[in-house]
N, C-alpha and C positions, 0 to 999 in steps of 0.2 A: 502530619498534614496529609490530606487526601491526595492520592496519586492515580493516574490513569492505569487501570489494570486490565482493560479489555477494549477492543474497538469493534465497531460494527459498521459494515458497509451495506449498500443495497444493490440489488441486481434485477434486471429484467430477464436475463438468460443465465441460469446457474452453471450450465456446462461451459459456456464461453468464459464466465468469471473464473471458474476453476482452472481452465486451460491457461488463462492469462497469468494468474498468480503462481501457478506451478512453473510455467515457462520462464517468467521474468525473475522471480525471487526464490524459486525452488521450495516454496511453502507447501506443506502437506494439507490437503483438504479432506475432511471427513464429514459425511452427512449424518446429521443427528437423527436418532430414531424416535423423536418426540412427536407431539401432536401437530406440529406445523413444519413447513419446509424451512430448514435452517442448516447451514453448513459451517463447521468449525474450521478456522485457519490456524495451523500451528506454524509459528514463524521461526522456531529454533528449539534448542534443547532447554530443558527446565533449569539447568544450572547457568545458562547464559543470561545476560541482562536483556530486557525487552518484555513485550507483552504479546499475548495471543489474542485472536479476535474471531470474528465470524461474519457471515453474510446471510442475508435473508431477502425475500422477495420485496421489491419496491411496492409500497402501499399508496404513495402519492408522489407527485412531481416535486414536492417540497422536501422529500427525504434526501438527505445528503450528509456527508461527514468530511472533514479535512483533518487528517493526521499526517505526521511526517515520519518518513522511513529513513533510518540511518544506513548509508551504504559506504562501501570502501572505495568505489570508483564511480563517481556520478556520471561520467561520460559513457561508461559501459552500460549503465542502467538506462540512460536516455536512449541509447541505441536499441536495447532490448525492448523497451516500452514501445518504440516506434514499430519494431519488427513484429510485435504481438498484438497490434490493434489499438494501442494507446495513442494519446496525442499530447505533445509537449505544449503546455499553456504558457509557461514563462521559462525561457531558456536559462541555462546555468548562469548564475550571477555570483559574484564574490562578496562575501561578508568579511572584510579585513580582520585578521586575527582570529577568525572563527572557522571559516570553511566556505563551502559552495552550496548553493541552494537552487533548486529548480522545482517547478510545479507541473503536474501532468494530470490528465484524465485517463482513467483506466478504460477497459473495453466496455464498461457500463456507464461511462460518463461521470464517475465519482472523481472528485478533485482530491489530489494528494500532494504532499511535498516530499522531496528527496533532499537529504542533507549529507554531505561528506565533511567530516571534521578535518580541519587542517589549520592549526594555529599559526602557520607561516603564510597563510593566504593574504595576498595584497591586492 
């Protein structure tokens, strides 16, 4: 069955985007040496579950993506998002038996989800 293997977000300010993702999630950013402005986001080690992604320059106001990021402490990341120029769109909510979910906009206005697994969540 097809699986998500890459994500792509858009930016108006690549430097601000890089600073945001490095400061909040400690992701590595590497500029591509290809024919267009494009930056790779490495989200972890290759032997860990998850996917890597990238960001490129916004071409239209219709450009957007929503993906969800698995975190170990949702409250910690909500605080980091706020401290680094992001905005919480939907505060932490509980999904009983699953965990906690929040939505945020990054420094470029891209909408994301945060998910903390917790099967004991009530």
